[in-house]
Structure formats: C-alpha cells, structure tokens
mmCIF file of the N, C-alpha and C atoms, coordinates in Angstrom:
data_MODEL
# 
_entry.id   MODEL 
# 
loop_
_atom_site.group_PDB 
_atom_site.id 
_atom_site.type_symbol 
_atom_site.label_atom_id 
_atom_site.label_alt_id 
_atom_site.label_comp_id 
_atom_site.label_asym_id 
_atom_site.label_entity_id 
_atom_site.label_seq_id 
_atom_site.pdbx_PDB_ins_code 
_atom_site.Cartn_x 
_atom_site.Cartn_y 
_atom_site.Cartn_z 
_atom_site.occupancy 
_atom_site.B_iso_or_equiv 
_atom_site.pdbx_formal_charge 
_atom_site.auth_seq_id 
_atom_site.auth_comp_id 
_atom_site.auth_asym_id 
_atom_site.auth_atom_id 
_atom_site.pdbx_PDB_model_num 
ATOM 1   N N  . MET A 1 1  ? 15.861 15.285 -20.438 1.00 0.00 ? 1  MET A N  1 
ATOM 2   C CA . MET A 1 1  ? 16.721 14.508 -19.227 1.00 0.00 ? 1  MET A CA 1 
ATOM 3   C C  . MET A 1 1  ? 16.614 14.587 -17.867 1.00 0.00 ? 1  MET A C  1 
ATOM 4   N N  . ALA A 1 2  ? 17.144 13.219 -17.648 1.00 0.00 ? 2  ALA A N  1 
ATOM 5   C CA . ALA A 1 2  ? 17.062 12.801 -16.653 1.00 0.00 ? 2  ALA A CA 1 
ATOM 6   C C  . ALA A 1 2  ? 16.928 13.326 -15.662 1.00 0.00 ? 2  ALA A C  1 
ATOM 7   N N  . ASP A 1 3  ? 17.866 14.188 -14.953 1.00 0.00 ? 3  ASP A N  1 
ATOM 8   C CA . ASP A 1 3  ? 17.878 15.423 -14.067 1.00 0.00 ? 3  ASP A CA 1 
ATOM 9   C C  . ASP A 1 3  ? 17.170 15.813 -13.688 1.00 0.00 ? 3  ASP A C  1 
ATOM 10  N N  . ASP A 1 4  ? 16.145 16.584 -14.618 1.00 0.00 ? 4  ASP A N  1 
ATOM 11  C CA . ASP A 1 4  ? 14.985 17.573 -14.401 1.00 0.00 ? 4  ASP A CA 1 
ATOM 12  C C  . ASP A 1 4  ? 14.122 16.091 -13.683 1.00 0.00 ? 4  ASP A C  1 
ATOM 13  N N  . ASP A 1 5  ? 13.841 14.556 -13.573 1.00 0.00 ? 5  ASP A N  1 
ATOM 14  C CA . ASP A 1 5  ? 12.711 14.145 -13.067 1.00 0.00 ? 5  ASP A CA 1 
ATOM 15  C C  . ASP A 1 5  ? 13.062 13.462 -11.892 1.00 0.00 ? 5  ASP A C  1 
ATOM 16  N N  . ASP A 1 6  ? 14.685 13.708 -11.473 1.00 0.00 ? 6  ASP A N  1 
ATOM 17  C CA . ASP A 1 6  ? 14.900 13.420 -9.886  1.00 0.00 ? 6  ASP A CA 1 
ATOM 18  C C  . ASP A 1 6  ? 15.053 14.841 -9.146  1.00 0.00 ? 6  ASP A C  1 
ATOM 19  N N  . ILE A 1 7  ? 14.467 16.224 -10.011 1.00 0.00 ? 7  ILE A N  1 
ATOM 20  C CA . ILE A 1 7  ? 14.239 16.957 -8.841  1.00 0.00 ? 7  ILE A CA 1 
ATOM 21  C C  . ILE A 1 7  ? 12.557 17.294 -8.675  1.00 0.00 ? 7  ILE A C  1 
ATOM 22  N N  . VAL A 1 8  ? 12.667 17.210 -6.774  1.00 0.00 ? 8  VAL A N  1 
ATOM 23  C CA . VAL A 1 8  ? 10.936 16.953 -7.003  1.00 0.00 ? 8  VAL A CA 1 
ATOM 24  C C  . VAL A 1 8  ? 10.957 18.098 -6.097  1.00 0.00 ? 8  VAL A C  1 
ATOM 25  N N  . VAL A 1 9  ? 9.859  19.349 -6.449  1.00 0.00 ? 9  VAL A N  1 
ATOM 26  C CA . VAL A 1 9  ? 9.716  20.736 -5.931  1.00 0.00 ? 9  VAL A CA 1 
ATOM 27  C C  . VAL A 1 9  ? 8.144  20.496 -5.143  1.00 0.00 ? 9  VAL A C  1 
ATOM 28  N N  . LYS A 1 10 ? 8.267  21.423 -3.973  1.00 0.00 ? 10 LYS A N  1 
ATOM 29  C CA . LYS A 1 10 ? 6.998  21.320 -3.566  1.00 0.00 ? 10 LYS A CA 1 
ATOM 30  C C  . LYS A 1 10 ? 6.841  22.463 -2.969  1.00 0.00 ? 10 LYS A C  1 
ATOM 31  N N  . ASP A 1 11 ? 5.457  23.101 -2.991  1.00 0.00 ? 11 ASP A N  1 
ATOM 32  C CA . ASP A 1 11 ? 5.085  23.949 -2.153  1.00 0.00 ? 11 ASP A CA 1 
ATOM 33  C C  . ASP A 1 11 ? 5.595  24.119 -0.865  1.00 0.00 ? 11 ASP A C  1 
ATOM 34  N N  . ALA A 1 12 ? 4.929  25.124 0.114   1.00 0.00 ? 12 ALA A N  1 
ATOM 35  C CA . ALA A 1 12 ? 4.432  25.335 1.382   1.00 0.00 ? 12 ALA A CA 1 
ATOM 36  C C  . ALA A 1 12 ? 4.235  24.266 2.299   1.00 0.00 ? 12 ALA A C  1 
ATOM 37  N N  . ASN A 1 13 ? 2.376  23.972 1.321   1.00 0.00 ? 13 ASN A N  1 
ATOM 38  C CA . ASN A 1 13 ? 2.241  22.856 1.661   1.00 0.00 ? 13 ASN A CA 1 
ATOM 39  C C  . ASN A 1 13 ? 2.786  21.528 1.856   1.00 0.00 ? 13 ASN A C  1 
ATOM 40  N N  . GLY A 1 14 ? 3.946  21.214 0.718   1.00 0.00 ? 14 GLY A N  1 
ATOM 41  C CA . GLY A 1 14 ? 4.912  20.450 0.458   1.00 0.00 ? 14 GLY A CA 1 
ATOM 42  C C  . GLY A 1 14 ? 3.544  19.753 -0.544  1.00 0.00 ? 14 GLY A C  1 
ATOM 43  N N  . THR A 1 15 ? 2.540  20.307 -0.936  1.00 0.00 ? 15 THR A N  1 
ATOM 44  C CA . THR A 1 15 ? 2.625  19.767 -2.855  1.00 0.00 ? 15 THR A CA 1 
ATOM 45  C C  . THR A 1 15 ? 3.361  20.714 -3.335  1.00 0.00 ? 15 THR A C  1 
ATOM 46  N N  . ARG A 1 16 ? 3.416  19.036 -4.608  1.00 0.00 ? 16 ARG A N  1 
ATOM 47  C CA . ARG A 1 16 ? 4.110  18.742 -5.314  1.00 0.00 ? 16 ARG A CA 1 
ATOM 48  C C  . ARG A 1 16 ? 4.417  19.895 -6.927  1.00 0.00 ? 16 ARG A C  1 
ATOM 49  N N  . LEU A 1 17 ? 4.893  20.634 -7.120  1.00 0.00 ? 17 LEU A N  1 
ATOM 50  C CA . LEU A 1 17 ? 4.702  21.213 -8.293  1.00 0.00 ? 17 LEU A CA 1 
ATOM 51  C C  . LEU A 1 17 ? 5.191  20.897 -9.403  1.00 0.00 ? 17 LEU A C  1 
ATOM 52  N N  . ALA A 1 18 ? 4.551  21.637 -10.650 1.00 0.00 ? 18 ALA A N  1 
ATOM 53  C CA . ALA A 1 18 ? 5.042  21.108 -11.685 1.00 0.00 ? 18 ALA A CA 1 
ATOM 54  C C  . ALA A 1 18 ? 5.394  22.241 -12.791 1.00 0.00 ? 18 ALA A C  1 
ATOM 55  N N  . ASP A 1 19 ? 6.063  21.790 -14.176 1.00 0.00 ? 19 ASP A N  1 
ATOM 56  C CA . ASP A 1 19 ? 5.664  23.067 -15.186 1.00 0.00 ? 19 ASP A CA 1 
ATOM 57  C C  . ASP A 1 19 ? 4.233  23.176 -15.091 1.00 0.00 ? 19 ASP A C  1 
ATOM 58  N N  . GLY A 1 20 ? 4.139  24.690 -15.787 1.00 0.00 ? 20 GLY A N  1 
ATOM 59  C CA . GLY A 1 20 ? 2.522  24.749 -15.972 1.00 0.00 ? 20 GLY A CA 1 
ATOM 60  C C  . GLY A 1 20 ? 1.888  24.931 -15.258 1.00 0.00 ? 20 GLY A C  1 
ATOM 61  N N  . ASP A 1 21 ? 1.767  25.335 -13.823 1.00 0.00 ? 21 ASP A N  1 
ATOM 62  C CA . ASP A 1 21 ? 1.187  25.086 -12.667 1.00 0.00 ? 21 ASP A CA 1 
ATOM 63  C C  . ASP A 1 21 ? 0.914  26.523 -12.481 1.00 0.00 ? 21 ASP A C  1 
ATOM 64  N N  . SER A 1 22 ? 0.024  26.374 -11.906 1.00 0.00 ? 22 SER A N  1 
ATOM 65  C CA . SER A 1 22 ? -0.403 28.229 -10.897 1.00 0.00 ? 22 SER A CA 1 
ATOM 66  C C  . SER A 1 22 ? -0.328 28.457 -9.654  1.00 0.00 ? 22 SER A C  1 
ATOM 67  N N  . VAL A 1 23 ? 0.191  29.276 -9.447  1.00 0.00 ? 23 VAL A N  1 
ATOM 68  C CA . VAL A 1 23 ? 0.641  28.967 -7.576  1.00 0.00 ? 23 VAL A CA 1 
ATOM 69  C C  . VAL A 1 23 ? -0.296 30.566 -6.940  1.00 0.00 ? 23 VAL A C  1 
ATOM 70  N N  . THR A 1 24 ? -0.438 30.368 -5.418  1.00 0.00 ? 24 THR A N  1 
ATOM 71  C CA . THR A 1 24 ? -0.825 31.606 -5.025  1.00 0.00 ? 24 THR A CA 1 
ATOM 72  C C  . THR A 1 24 ? -0.020 32.521 -4.166  1.00 0.00 ? 24 THR A C  1 
ATOM 73  N N  . LEU A 1 25 ? 0.463  33.220 -3.864  1.00 0.00 ? 25 LEU A N  1 
ATOM 74  C CA . LEU A 1 25 ? 1.575  33.609 -3.148  1.00 0.00 ? 25 LEU A CA 1 
ATOM 75  C C  . LEU A 1 25 ? 0.718  33.348 -1.306  1.00 0.00 ? 25 LEU A C  1 
ATOM 76  N N  . VAL A 1 26 ? 1.815  33.152 -0.070  1.00 0.00 ? 26 VAL A N  1 
ATOM 77  C CA . VAL A 1 26 ? 1.218  32.750 0.641   1.00 0.00 ? 26 VAL A CA 1 
ATOM 78  C C  . VAL A 1 26 ? 1.762  34.355 1.813   1.00 0.00 ? 26 VAL A C  1 
ATOM 79  N N  . LYS A 1 27 ? 2.396  34.947 1.000   1.00 0.00 ? 27 LYS A N  1 
ATOM 80  C CA . LYS A 1 27 ? 3.193  36.059 2.087   1.00 0.00 ? 27 LYS A CA 1 
ATOM 81  C C  . LYS A 1 27 ? 3.088  37.033 1.310   1.00 0.00 ? 27 LYS A C  1 
ATOM 82  N N  . ASP A 1 28 ? 2.921  38.934 1.533   1.00 0.00 ? 28 ASP A N  1 
ATOM 83  C CA . ASP A 1 28 ? 2.946  39.549 1.229   1.00 0.00 ? 28 ASP A CA 1 
ATOM 84  C C  . ASP A 1 28 ? 5.017  39.410 0.985   1.00 0.00 ? 28 ASP A C  1 
ATOM 85  N N  . LEU A 1 29 ? 5.470  39.912 -0.256  1.00 0.00 ? 29 LEU A N  1 
ATOM 86  C CA . LEU A 1 29 ? 6.539  40.341 -1.209  1.00 0.00 ? 29 LEU A CA 1 
ATOM 87  C C  . LEU A 1 29 ? 6.834  41.227 -1.782  1.00 0.00 ? 29 LEU A C  1 
ATOM 88  N N  . LYS A 1 30 ? 8.089  42.261 -1.184  1.00 0.00 ? 30 LYS A N  1 
ATOM 89  C CA . LYS A 1 30 ? 8.319  42.795 -1.806  1.00 0.00 ? 30 LYS A CA 1 
ATOM 90  C C  . LYS A 1 30 ? 9.939  42.422 -3.099  1.00 0.00 ? 30 LYS A C  1 
ATOM 91  N N  . VAL A 1 31 ? 9.438  43.014 -4.313  1.00 0.00 ? 31 VAL A N  1 
ATOM 92  C CA . VAL A 1 31 ? 10.821 42.668 -5.244  1.00 0.00 ? 31 VAL A CA 1 
ATOM 93  C C  . VAL A 1 31 ? 11.413 43.670 -5.437  1.00 0.00 ? 31 VAL A C  1 
ATOM 94  N N  . LYS A 1 32 ? 12.678 43.317 -5.262  1.00 0.00 ? 32 LYS A N  1 
ATOM 95  C CA . LYS A 1 32 ? 14.181 43.708 -5.129  1.00 0.00 ? 32 LYS A CA 1 
ATOM 96  C C  . LYS A 1 32 ? 13.947 44.345 -6.906  1.00 0.00 ? 32 LYS A C  1 
ATOM 97  N N  . GLY A 1 33 ? 14.769 44.934 -7.087  1.00 0.00 ? 33 GLY A N  1 
ATOM 98  C CA . GLY A 1 33 ? 15.251 45.777 -8.222  1.00 0.00 ? 33 GLY A CA 1 
ATOM 99  C C  . GLY A 1 33 ? 13.513 45.507 -9.742  1.00 0.00 ? 33 GLY A C  1 
ATOM 100 N N  . SER A 1 34 ? 12.749 46.354 -8.954  1.00 0.00 ? 34 SER A N  1 
ATOM 101 C CA . SER A 1 34 ? 11.998 46.012 -9.522  1.00 0.00 ? 34 SER A CA 1 
ATOM 102 C C  . SER A 1 34 ? 10.863 48.013 -9.379  1.00 0.00 ? 34 SER A C  1 
ATOM 103 N N  . GLY A 1 35 ? 11.931 48.586 -8.124  1.00 0.00 ? 35 GLY A N  1 
ATOM 104 C CA . GLY A 1 35 ? 11.124 50.134 -8.277  1.00 0.00 ? 35 GLY A CA 1 
ATOM 105 C C  . GLY A 1 35 ? 10.082 50.033 -7.323  1.00 0.00 ? 35 GLY A C  1 
ATOM 106 N N  . GLY A 1 36 ? 10.293 49.178 -6.498  1.00 0.00 ? 36 GLY A N  1 
ATOM 107 C CA . GLY A 1 36 ? 9.573  49.130 -5.077  1.00 0.00 ? 36 GLY A CA 1 
ATOM 108 C C  . GLY A 1 36 ? 8.341  48.269 -5.701  1.00 0.00 ? 36 GLY A C  1 
ATOM 109 N N  . VAL A 1 37 ? 7.902  47.558 -6.461  1.00 0.00 ? 37 VAL A N  1 
ATOM 110 C CA . VAL A 1 37 ? 6.540  46.814 -6.662  1.00 0.00 ? 37 VAL A CA 1 
ATOM 111 C C  . VAL A 1 37 ? 6.575  45.896 -5.271  1.00 0.00 ? 37 VAL A C  1 
ATOM 112 N N  . THR A 1 38 ? 5.366  45.534 -4.712  1.00 0.00 ? 38 THR A N  1 
ATOM 113 C CA . THR A 1 38 ? 5.211  44.601 -3.813  1.00 0.00 ? 38 THR A CA 1 
ATOM 114 C C  . THR A 1 38 ? 4.304  43.763 -4.674  1.00 0.00 ? 38 THR A C  1 
ATOM 115 N N  . LEU A 1 39 ? 4.050  42.402 -4.009  1.00 0.00 ? 39 LEU A N  1 
ATOM 116 C CA . LEU A 1 39 ? 3.183  41.561 -4.841  1.00 0.00 ? 39 LEU A CA 1 
ATOM 117 C C  . LEU A 1 39 ? 2.397  41.428 -3.775  1.00 0.00 ? 39 LEU A C  1 
ATOM 118 N N  . LYS A 1 40 ? 0.925  41.312 -3.534  1.00 0.00 ? 40 LYS A N  1 
ATOM 119 C CA . LYS A 1 40 ? 0.337  41.010 -1.912  1.00 0.00 ? 40 LYS A CA 1 
ATOM 120 C C  . LYS A 1 40 ? 0.159  39.270 -2.043  1.00 0.00 ? 40 LYS A C  1 
ATOM 121 N N  . ARG A 1 41 ? -0.702 39.190 -0.854  1.00 0.00 ? 41 ARG A N  1 
ATOM 122 C CA . ARG A 1 41 ? -0.392 37.866 -0.422  1.00 0.00 ? 41 ARG A CA 1 
ATOM 123 C C  . ARG A 1 41 ? -1.989 37.337 -0.898  1.00 0.00 ? 41 ARG A C  1 
ATOM 124 N N  . GLY A 1 42 ? -2.260 36.556 -1.438  1.00 0.00 ? 42 GLY A N  1 
ATOM 125 C CA . GLY A 1 42 ? -3.549 35.858 -2.340  1.00 0.00 ? 42 GLY A CA 1 
ATOM 126 C C  . GLY A 1 42 ? -3.115 35.949 -4.429  1.00 0.00 ? 42 GLY A C  1 
ATOM 127 N N  . THR A 1 43 ? -1.976 36.715 -5.022  1.00 0.00 ? 43 THR A N  1 
ATOM 128 C CA . THR A 1 43 ? -1.605 36.711 -6.262  1.00 0.00 ? 43 THR A CA 1 
ATOM 129 C C  . THR A 1 43 ? -1.344 36.096 -6.589  1.00 0.00 ? 43 THR A C  1 
ATOM 130 N N  . LEU A 1 44 ? -2.260 35.564 -8.050  1.00 0.00 ? 44 LEU A N  1 
ATOM 131 C CA . LEU A 1 44 ? -2.092 34.190 -8.553  1.00 0.00 ? 44 LEU A CA 1 
ATOM 132 C C  . LEU A 1 44 ? -1.353 34.517 -9.407  1.00 0.00 ? 44 LEU A C  1 
ATOM 133 N N  . ILE A 1 45 ? -0.410 33.282 -9.628  1.00 0.00 ? 45 ILE A N  1 
ATOM 134 C CA . ILE A 1 45 ? 1.121  32.999 -10.573 1.00 0.00 ? 45 ILE A CA 1 
ATOM 135 C C  . ILE A 1 45 ? 0.303  32.163 -11.530 1.00 0.00 ? 45 ILE A C  1 
ATOM 136 N N  . LYS A 1 46 ? 0.652  32.527 -13.090 1.00 0.00 ? 46 LYS A N  1 
ATOM 137 C CA . LYS A 1 46 ? -0.175 31.160 -13.520 1.00 0.00 ? 46 LYS A CA 1 
ATOM 138 C C  . LYS A 1 46 ? 1.377  30.630 -14.326 1.00 0.00 ? 46 LYS A C  1 
ATOM 139 N N  . ASN A 1 47 ? 1.274  29.265 -14.695 1.00 0.00 ? 47 ASN A N  1 
ATOM 140 C CA . ASN A 1 47 ? 2.391  29.235 -15.321 1.00 0.00 ? 47 ASN A CA 1 
ATOM 141 C C  . ASN A 1 47 ? 3.868  28.784 -14.808 1.00 0.00 ? 47 ASN A C  1 
ATOM 142 N N  . ILE A 1 48 ? 3.680  28.169 -14.244 1.00 0.00 ? 48 ILE A N  1 
ATOM 143 C CA . ILE A 1 48 ? 5.544  28.877 -13.632 1.00 0.00 ? 48 ILE A CA 1 
ATOM 144 C C  . ILE A 1 48 ? 6.602  27.545 -14.475 1.00 0.00 ? 48 ILE A C  1 
ATOM 145 N N  . ARG A 1 49 ? 7.385  27.537 -14.053 1.00 0.00 ? 49 ARG A N  1 
ATOM 146 C CA . ARG A 1 49 ? 8.730  27.020 -15.234 1.00 0.00 ? 49 ARG A CA 1 
ATOM 147 C C  . ARG A 1 49 ? 9.764  26.336 -13.321 1.00 0.00 ? 49 ARG A C  1 
ATOM 148 N N  . LEU A 1 50 ? 9.774  25.092 -13.578 1.00 0.00 ? 50 LEU A N  1 
ATOM 149 C CA . LEU A 1 50 ? 10.545 24.841 -12.555 1.00 0.00 ? 50 LEU A CA 1 
ATOM 150 C C  . LEU A 1 50 ? 12.263 25.210 -12.575 1.00 0.00 ? 50 LEU A C  1 
ATOM 151 N N  . THR A 1 51 ? 12.530 24.745 -11.858 1.00 0.00 ? 51 THR A N  1 
ATOM 152 C CA . THR A 1 51 ? 14.403 25.483 -12.418 1.00 0.00 ? 51 THR A CA 1 
ATOM 153 C C  . THR A 1 51 ? 15.520 24.168 -11.240 1.00 0.00 ? 51 THR A C  1 
ATOM 154 N N  . PRO A 1 52 ? 16.409 24.457 -12.377 1.00 0.00 ? 52 PRO A N  1 
ATOM 155 C CA . PRO A 1 52 ? 17.280 23.545 -10.922 1.00 0.00 ? 52 PRO A CA 1 
ATOM 156 C C  . PRO A 1 52 ? 17.519 23.694 -9.767  1.00 0.00 ? 52 PRO A C  1 
ATOM 157 N N  . ASP A 1 53 ? 17.351 24.361 -9.109  1.00 0.00 ? 53 ASP A N  1 
ATOM 158 C CA . ASP A 1 53 ? 16.943 24.951 -7.428  1.00 0.00 ? 53 ASP A CA 1 
ATOM 159 C C  . ASP A 1 53 ? 16.168 24.391 -7.338  1.00 0.00 ? 53 ASP A C  1 
ATOM 160 N N  . GLU A 1 54 ? 15.507 22.908 -6.544  1.00 0.00 ? 54 GLU A N  1 
ATOM 161 C CA . GLU A 1 54 ? 14.436 22.811 -6.122  1.00 0.00 ? 54 GLU A CA 1 
ATOM 162 C C  . GLU A 1 54 ? 13.628 23.363 -5.073  1.00 0.00 ? 54 GLU A C  1 
ATOM 163 N N  . GLU A 1 55 ? 14.755 24.798 -4.268  1.00 0.00 ? 55 GLU A N  1 
ATOM 164 C CA . GLU A 1 55 ? 13.121 26.050 -3.305  1.00 0.00 ? 55 GLU A CA 1 
ATOM 165 C C  . GLU A 1 55 ? 13.294 27.056 -3.932  1.00 0.00 ? 55 GLU A C  1 
ATOM 166 N N  . GLU A 1 56 ? 13.236 27.087 -5.785  1.00 0.00 ? 56 GLU A N  1 
ATOM 167 C CA . GLU A 1 56 ? 13.169 28.312 -6.853  1.00 0.00 ? 56 GLU A CA 1 
ATOM 168 C C  . GLU A 1 56 ? 11.942 27.716 -7.533  1.00 0.00 ? 56 GLU A C  1 
ATOM 169 N N  . ILE A 1 57 ? 11.059 28.457 -8.390  1.00 0.00 ? 57 ILE A N  1 
ATOM 170 C CA . ILE A 1 57 ? 10.670 29.022 -9.677  1.00 0.00 ? 57 ILE A CA 1 
ATOM 171 C C  . ILE A 1 57 ? 10.701 29.839 -10.580 1.00 0.00 ? 57 ILE A C  1 
ATOM 172 N N  . GLU A 1 58 ? 10.341 29.929 -11.527 1.00 0.00 ? 58 GLU A N  1 
ATOM 173 C CA . GLU A 1 58 ? 10.460 30.791 -12.245 1.00 0.00 ? 58 GLU A CA 1 
ATOM 174 C C  . GLU A 1 58 ? 9.047  31.129 -12.905 1.00 0.00 ? 58 GLU A C  1 
ATOM 175 N N  . CYS A 1 59 ? 8.702  32.691 -13.034 1.00 0.00 ? 59 CYS A N  1 
ATOM 176 C CA . CYS A 1 59 ? 7.514  33.044 -13.427 1.00 0.00 ? 59 CYS A CA 1 
ATOM 177 C C  . CYS A 1 59 ? 7.514  34.424 -14.343 1.00 0.00 ? 59 CYS A C  1 
ATOM 178 N N  . ASN A 1 60 ? 5.681  34.658 -14.471 1.00 0.00 ? 60 ASN A N  1 
ATOM 179 C CA . ASN A 1 60 ? 6.167  36.118 -15.145 1.00 0.00 ? 60 ASN A CA 1 
ATOM 180 C C  . ASN A 1 60 ? 4.752  36.269 -14.287 1.00 0.00 ? 60 ASN A C  1 
ATOM 181 N N  . HIS A 1 61 ? 4.856  37.872 -13.852 1.00 0.00 ? 61 HIS A N  1 
ATOM 182 C CA . HIS A 1 61 ? 3.412  38.333 -13.415 1.00 0.00 ? 61 HIS A CA 1 
ATOM 183 C C  . HIS A 1 61 ? 3.613  39.997 -14.389 1.00 0.00 ? 61 HIS A C  1 
ATOM 184 N N  . GLU A 1 62 ? 2.314  40.265 -14.017 1.00 0.00 ? 62 GLU A N  1 
ATOM 185 C CA . GLU A 1 62 ? 1.915  41.307 -14.900 1.00 0.00 ? 62 GLU A CA 1 
ATOM 186 C C  . GLU A 1 62 ? 3.073  42.350 -14.649 1.00 0.00 ? 62 GLU A C  1 
ATOM 187 N N  . LYS A 1 63 ? 3.056  42.996 -13.559 1.00 0.00 ? 63 LYS A N  1 
ATOM 188 C CA . LYS A 1 63 ? 3.812  43.877 -13.057 1.00 0.00 ? 63 LYS A CA 1 
ATOM 189 C C  . LYS A 1 63 ? 5.411  43.238 -13.041 1.00 0.00 ? 63 LYS A C  1 
ATOM 190 N N  . VAL A 1 64 ? 6.105  42.170 -13.019 1.00 0.00 ? 64 VAL A N  1 
ATOM 191 C CA . VAL A 1 64 ? 7.339  41.931 -13.091 1.00 0.00 ? 64 VAL A CA 1 
ATOM 192 C C  . VAL A 1 64 ? 7.598  40.434 -13.652 1.00 0.00 ? 64 VAL A C  1 
ATOM 193 N N  . ARG A 1 65 ? 8.058  41.034 -14.550 1.00 0.00 ? 65 ARG A N  1 
ATOM 194 C CA . ARG A 1 65 ? 9.247  40.073 -15.927 1.00 0.00 ? 65 ARG A CA 1 
ATOM 195 C C  . ARG A 1 65 ? 10.344 39.162 -14.817 1.00 0.00 ? 65 ARG A C  1 
ATOM 196 N N  . GLY A 1 66 ? 9.981  37.861 -15.431 1.00 0.00 ? 66 GLY A N  1 
ATOM 197 C CA . GLY A 1 66 ? 11.704 36.781 -14.948 1.00 0.00 ? 66 GLY A CA 1 
ATOM 198 C C  . GLY A 1 66 ? 12.024 36.979 -13.550 1.00 0.00 ? 66 GLY A C  1 
ATOM 199 N N  . LEU A 1 67 ? 10.681 36.544 -12.780 1.00 0.00 ? 67 LEU A N  1 
ATOM 200 C CA . LEU A 1 67 ? 10.760 36.965 -11.577 1.00 0.00 ? 67 LEU A CA 1 
ATOM 201 C C  . LEU A 1 67 ? 10.647 35.273 -11.258 1.00 0.00 ? 67 LEU A C  1 
ATOM 202 N N  . VAL A 1 68 ? 12.022 35.104 -10.744 1.00 0.00 ? 68 VAL A N  1 
ATOM 203 C CA . VAL A 1 68 ? 12.047 33.962 -9.330  1.00 0.00 ? 68 VAL A CA 1 
ATOM 204 C C  . VAL A 1 68 ? 11.404 33.649 -8.159  1.00 0.00 ? 68 VAL A C  1 
ATOM 205 N N  . LEU A 1 69 ? 10.798 32.776 -7.682  1.00 0.00 ? 69 LEU A N  1 
ATOM 206 C CA . LEU A 1 69 ? 10.309 33.089 -6.308  1.00 0.00 ? 69 LEU A CA 1 
ATOM 207 C C  . LEU A 1 69 ? 10.795 31.372 -5.591  1.00 0.00 ? 69 LEU A C  1 
ATOM 208 N N  . ARG A 1 70 ? 10.978 32.019 -4.158  1.00 0.00 ? 70 ARG A N  1 
ATOM 209 C CA . ARG A 1 70 ? 11.180 31.047 -3.580  1.00 0.00 ? 70 ARG A CA 1 
ATOM 210 C C  . ARG A 1 70 ? 10.063 29.957 -3.558  1.00 0.00 ? 70 ARG A C  1 
ATOM 211 N N  . THR A 1 71 ? 10.044 28.682 -3.310  1.00 0.00 ? 71 THR A N  1 
ATOM 212 C CA . THR A 1 71 ? 9.005  28.016 -3.085  1.00 0.00 ? 71 THR A CA 1 
ATOM 213 C C  . THR A 1 71 ? 8.032  28.100 -1.848  1.00 0.00 ? 71 THR A C  1 
ATOM 214 N N  . GLU A 1 72 ? 8.690  28.161 -0.312  1.00 0.00 ? 72 GLU A N  1 
ATOM 215 C CA . GLU A 1 72 ? 8.219  28.410 0.816   1.00 0.00 ? 72 GLU A CA 1 
ATOM 216 C C  . GLU A 1 72 ? 7.325  29.470 0.861   1.00 0.00 ? 72 GLU A C  1 
ATOM 217 N N  . PHE A 1 73 ? 6.909  30.425 0.023   1.00 0.00 ? 73 PHE A N  1 
ATOM 218 C CA . PHE A 1 73 ? 6.286  31.766 -0.294  1.00 0.00 ? 73 PHE A CA 1 
ATOM 219 C C  . PHE A 1 73 ? 5.115  31.384 -1.145  1.00 0.00 ? 73 PHE A C  1 
ATOM 220 N N  . VAL A 1 74 ? 5.017  30.234 -2.010  1.00 0.00 ? 74 VAL A N  1 
ATOM 221 C CA . VAL A 1 74 ? 3.707  30.242 -2.636  1.00 0.00 ? 74 VAL A CA 1 
ATOM 222 C C  . VAL A 1 74 ? 3.520  28.742 -2.003  1.00 0.00 ? 74 VAL A C  1 
ATOM 223 N N  . LYS A 1 75 ? 1.811  28.359 -2.678  1.00 0.00 ? 75 LYS A N  1 
ATOM 224 C CA . LYS A 1 75 ? 0.572  27.289 -2.804  1.00 0.00 ? 75 LYS A CA 1 
ATOM 225 C C  . LYS A 1 75 ? 0.610  26.952 -4.107  1.00 0.00 ? 75 LYS A C  1 
ATOM 226 N N  . LYS A 1 76 ? 0.325  26.017 -4.002  1.00 0.00 ? 76 LYS A N  1 
ATOM 227 C CA . LYS A 1 76 ? -0.301 25.196 -5.786  1.00 0.00 ? 76 LYS A CA 1 
ATOM 228 C C  . LYS A 1 76 ? -2.532 25.996 -5.144  1.00 0.00 ? 76 LYS A C  1 
ATOM 229 N N  . ALA A 1 77 ? -2.649 26.755 -6.640  1.00 0.00 ? 77 ALA A N  1 
ATOM 230 C CA . ALA A 1 77 ? -3.852 26.749 -6.745  1.00 0.00 ? 77 ALA A CA 1 
ATOM 231 C C  . ALA A 1 77 ? -4.605 25.398 -6.813  1.00 0.00 ? 77 ALA A C  1 
# 
C-alpha cells in the first residue's frame, strides 16, 4: 500500500522506526486496563508493528498483549 510508505514513524530521539524493530522504554509506563501492570524504563519491546498513526506503535509484551505505545516514550534498541 502506498499510504504506508508515506508515514514516517520516529522514536523519542528522532530515529526512524520500521516494522519488526525492537525498542526500549524511556519512561516507566502504567498500562491502563491491565490490572496495575507498570512497564519499567529500559524494558525491551521486540517486533513492533507500525500503525496508520505516526505517533503510535503496536506491540506485545510478556505481561501485556495488544499493547499500543506512543512513540515519544520509546527509543530504538
């Protein structure tokens, strides 16, 4: 799809992200709707998926499935 090529997704440091990249959290994040799970700064998230919104990525973590993270809280690993 041509629309996916037009979207440029960047992490907190301005590094370009792509499908399948690994990212690290730059801030502790409380996950809403997960029963009080907090993902700590430095947590590695593998195999991200880009979304149509350039400020959000989708991923899975061992504690939380179907997680959507804002790109301002991650950096490329």
